[in-house]
C-alpha positions, 0 to 999 in steps of 0.5 A: 547526435540523433542516436542520443536524442532517440535514446533519451526520448525512449528513456523518458517514455519508459520512465513515464510508462513505469510511473503510470504502471506503479501508481495507477492505483495510487489515487485510492491510497492515503498517506496520512494516518489521521486522515485515513482514520477520519475517512474510516469513521465517516465511511464505516470502514476499517483501515489497511495500513501498509508501512514500507520504505523507499528503498525496500525491494520487497515493498517495491515488488509488493506494489508492482506485483500485488497492489497493481492488480485491479481485482486486489485493489477493488477488493481492498477498497470495498471494505478498507481505507488503504493508507501507505506510509513510508518510514522515510517520508511519512509520520507514523504513529509510535504504536506501529512497528517500522522495522522489517517492512513491508508491514501490514496492519488492520485497524478499526476506526477507533484506532485499535489494531486487530491484525498485523503481519509482515512480509512480501505477499503475492496475490494469493497471499494477499487474499489469505491475509484479508481472510485472516484479518477478518477472522481475527476481528470477530 
């Protein structure tokens, strides 16, 4: 019986650690498109819209390996309002594709998207995407 209790305790500690790891940067992510646009207008920033799905293994890997990186999140938050919308949970405006996730959109505060791409991005690929988005804005 003690062995079962110890295993259950280990399991719950592991779940807590994974949850903390995955959502440590969650505090800067918005989950409401309209709220993100309003904040972008107020802060004179653009919006980085990441559309994913709850059971998407590529979205999960992107969150775990790229978006958990402190430097990535710091760079993103410097110039953008990050918003994550799951096609399974959140209201996504009709003008954004939800097939083939993860999807990435860069949107001005006036709601004009100026760059989009899709796919799993490692850290270097993420920085390349930011550079490409900036170039396409000009």
